[in-house]
Residue frames as qw, qx, qy, qz and C-alpha x, y, z in Angstrom:
[[0.160, -0.830, 0.279, -0.455, 72.53, 45.68, 13.27],
 [0.923, -0.385, -0.002, -0.010, 73.48, 42.51, 15.14],
 [0.797, 0.253, -0.160, 0.524, 77.07, 42.65, 13.94],
 [0.035, 0.715, -0.216, 0.663, 77.49, 46.03, 15.62],
 [0.733, -0.583, 0.130, -0.325, 76.45, 44.47, 18.92],
 [0.965, -0.037, -0.040, 0.255, 79.00, 41.71, 18.40],
 [0.518, 0.521, -0.179, 0.655, 81.70, 44.33, 17.74],
 [0.326, -0.728, 0.190, -0.573, 80.70, 46.22, 20.88],
 [0.914, -0.392, 0.062, -0.088, 80.90, 42.99, 22.88],
 [0.854, 0.226, -0.114, 0.454, 84.34, 42.24, 21.42],
 [0.204, 0.662, -0.210, 0.690, 85.56, 45.73, 22.35],
 [0.602, -0.654, 0.142, -0.435, 84.15, 45.37, 25.87],
 [0.973, -0.205, 0.006, 0.110, 85.84, 42.02, 26.37],
 [0.674, 0.433, -0.169, 0.574, 89.15, 43.37, 25.06],
 [0.081, -0.687, 0.256, -0.675, 88.94, 46.03, 27.77],
 [0.341, -0.017, -0.853, 0.395, 88.26, 43.33, 30.38],
 [0.339, -0.099, 0.262, -0.898, 84.91, 44.82, 31.33],
 [0.169, 0.336, 0.915, -0.146, 81.80, 42.99, 32.46],
 [0.009, -0.596, -0.583, -0.551, 78.46, 44.04, 31.01],
 [0.377, -0.819, -0.402, 0.158, 77.61, 45.67, 34.34],
 [0.459, -0.489, 0.079, 0.738, 80.84, 47.69, 34.35],
 [0.227, 0.182, 0.513, 0.808, 80.32, 48.80, 30.75],
 [0.154, -0.727, -0.600, -0.296, 76.72, 49.76, 31.47],
 [0.426, -0.758, -0.259, 0.420, 77.80, 51.82, 34.46],
 [0.394, -0.265, 0.266, 0.839, 80.40, 53.65, 32.35],
 [0.035, 0.306, 0.590, 0.746, 77.67, 54.44, 29.80],
 [0.244, 0.064, 0.401, -0.881, 75.17, 55.47, 32.50],
 [0.687, -0.025, -0.382, -0.617, 72.62, 52.86, 31.42],
 [0.805, -0.293, 0.399, -0.327, 71.23, 49.72, 33.02],
 [0.314, -0.326, 0.868, 0.205, 72.89, 46.35, 32.55],
 [0.569, 0.407, 0.714, -0.040, 69.80, 44.94, 30.75],
 [0.402, 0.870, 0.040, -0.283, 69.83, 47.93, 28.38],
 [0.018, -0.703, 0.652, 0.285, 73.49, 47.29, 27.59],
 [0.491, -0.029, 0.869, 0.062, 72.81, 43.58, 27.10],
 [0.574, 0.653, 0.466, -0.164, 70.14, 44.47, 24.53],
 [0.237, 0.863, -0.320, -0.311, 72.67, 46.63, 22.68],
 [0.205, -0.482, 0.829, 0.197, 75.15, 43.76, 22.50],
 [0.465, 0.187, 0.865, 0.010, 72.53, 41.27, 21.33],
 [0.028, 0.081, 0.565, 0.821, 71.17, 43.66, 18.69],
 [0.068, -0.611, -0.787, 0.055, 67.74, 43.97, 20.32],
 [0.067, -0.849, -0.227, 0.472, 68.13, 47.74, 20.61],
 [0.551, 0.671, 0.183, 0.462, 68.68, 50.07, 17.68],
 [0.512, -0.414, -0.109, 0.745, 71.50, 52.48, 18.37],
 [0.246, 0.957, 0.153, 0.016, 71.35, 56.17, 17.64],
 [0.576, 0.621, -0.224, 0.481, 74.40, 58.13, 16.59],
 [0.213, -0.768, 0.361, -0.484, 74.97, 59.74, 19.98],
 [0.867, -0.380, 0.292, -0.139, 74.95, 56.35, 21.78],
 [0.911, 0.304, 0.002, 0.280, 77.31, 54.88, 19.18],
 [0.308, 0.741, -0.281, 0.527, 79.67, 57.84, 19.64],
 [0.530, -0.677, 0.334, -0.387, 79.45, 57.47, 23.42],
 [0.972, -0.144, 0.181, 0.033, 80.32, 53.77, 23.28],
 [0.746, 0.508, -0.114, 0.416, 83.24, 54.42, 20.94],
 [0.016, 0.787, -0.326, 0.523, 84.59, 57.12, 23.26],
 [0.704, -0.549, 0.336, -0.302, 84.19, 55.04, 26.44],
 [0.965, -0.020, 0.239, 0.111, 85.68, 51.92, 24.83],
 [0.203, -0.734, 0.444, 0.473, 88.47, 53.97, 23.18],
 [0.507, 0.153, 0.736, 0.421, 87.74, 52.68, 19.69],
 [0.139, 0.147, -0.323, -0.925, 86.56, 54.33, 16.50],
 [0.676, 0.288, 0.280, -0.618, 82.97, 54.25, 15.34],
 [0.608, 0.468, -0.547, -0.334, 84.31, 52.47, 12.27],
 [0.127, 0.247, -0.940, 0.199, 85.61, 49.67, 14.50],
 [0.423, 0.155, 0.682, -0.577, 82.18, 49.30, 16.09],
 [0.677, 0.462, -0.002, -0.573, 80.43, 49.33, 12.72],
 [0.715, 0.510, -0.439, -0.188, 82.84, 47.09, 10.84],
 [0.949, -0.313, 0.032, 0.033, 84.80, 45.18, 13.46],
 [0.788, -0.049, 0.096, 0.607, 88.26, 46.00, 12.15],
 [0.164, -0.755, -0.008, 0.635, 90.12, 49.30, 12.15],
 [0.201, -0.282, 0.583, 0.735, 91.27, 48.98, 8.54],
 [0.127, 0.415, 0.831, 0.347, 87.91, 48.10, 7.04],
 [0.160, 0.208, 0.129, -0.956, 85.66, 50.98, 6.08],
 [0.483, 0.497, 0.657, -0.297, 81.99, 50.96, 5.27],
 [0.318, 0.290, 0.591, 0.682, 81.08, 51.30, 1.63],
 [0.151, 0.007, -0.015, -0.988, 79.26, 54.44, 0.56],
 [0.530, -0.275, -0.606, -0.526, 76.17, 52.30, -0.05],
 [0.545, -0.363, -0.693, 0.300, 76.30, 51.00, 3.54],
 [0.178, -0.172, -0.291, 0.924, 76.81, 54.51, 4.86],
 [0.311, -0.123, -0.300, -0.894, 73.82, 55.77, 2.84],
 [0.582, -0.352, -0.699, -0.220, 71.65, 52.93, 4.15],
 [0.460, -0.339, -0.587, 0.573, 72.67, 53.71, 7.74],
 [0.009, -0.059, -0.066, 0.996, 72.01, 57.42, 7.22],
 [0.452, -0.251, -0.490, -0.702, 68.55, 56.66, 5.85],
 [0.592, -0.384, -0.703, 0.092, 67.82, 54.41, 8.82],
 [0.316, -0.234, -0.417, 0.820, 68.96, 57.16, 11.20],
 [0.187, -0.097, -0.173, -0.962, 66.69, 59.68, 9.51],
 [0.566, -0.352, -0.622, -0.410, 63.71, 57.36, 9.90],
 [0.560, -0.370, -0.621, 0.404, 64.51, 56.82, 13.59],
 [0.158, -0.099, -0.199, 0.962, 64.94, 60.57, 14.14],
 [0.364, -0.230, -0.364, -0.826, 61.54, 61.19, 12.53],
 [0.620, -0.393, -0.674, -0.088, 59.97, 58.54, 14.76],
 [0.440, -0.273, -0.494, 0.698, 61.53, 60.16, 17.83],
 [0.044, -0.037, -0.020, -0.998, 60.27, 63.59, 16.85],
 [0.510, -0.333, -0.521, -0.598, 56.73, 62.25, 16.37],
 [0.625, -0.392, -0.642, 0.208, 56.86, 60.57, 19.78],
 [0.286, -0.142, -0.321, 0.892, 58.16, 63.75, 21.41],
 [0.252, -0.184, -0.229, -0.922, 55.31, 65.72, 19.85],
 [0.614, -0.390, -0.619, -0.297, 52.76, 63.17, 21.11],
 [0.546, -0.310, -0.569, 0.531, 54.23, 63.39, 24.58],
 [0.082, -0.036, -0.122, 0.989, 54.09, 67.18, 24.59],
 [0.426, -0.275, -0.425, -0.750, 50.49, 67.05, 23.36],
 [0.629, -0.397, -0.668, 0.022, 49.58, 64.64, 26.16],
 [0.381, -0.242, -0.432, 0.781, 51.15, 66.92, 28.76],
 [0.133, -0.098, -0.131, -0.978, 49.22, 69.86, 27.29],
 [0.549, -0.351, -0.577, -0.493, 45.94, 67.90, 27.48],
 [0.628, -0.408, -0.598, 0.286, 46.64, 67.02, 31.09],
 [0.158, -0.947, -0.072, -0.271, 47.40, 70.65, 31.87],
 [0.795, -0.443, 0.014, 0.415, 50.94, 69.99, 33.02]]
């Protein structure tokens, strides 16, 4: 996923934005944005779409780095599988959180 961060950084620089400015446009903290660019944070689809919209580029450009290059179907399938795993993890965490609130009587 590191190459996606590099592509995001390239798009940000092409717009002449600092990391702080980009983070503000995305309504996240500067350290959170820095982690996206360095590949320390896994992106979900909605964040990827948000970045593409704010930076006025296609998701394909963020994924592949060039507008003409498209991901292979194998790459797309791998990314879809990774997204499904992350969505399942999120759902489990949400359920745990709800259960904790229930136990606390909130």
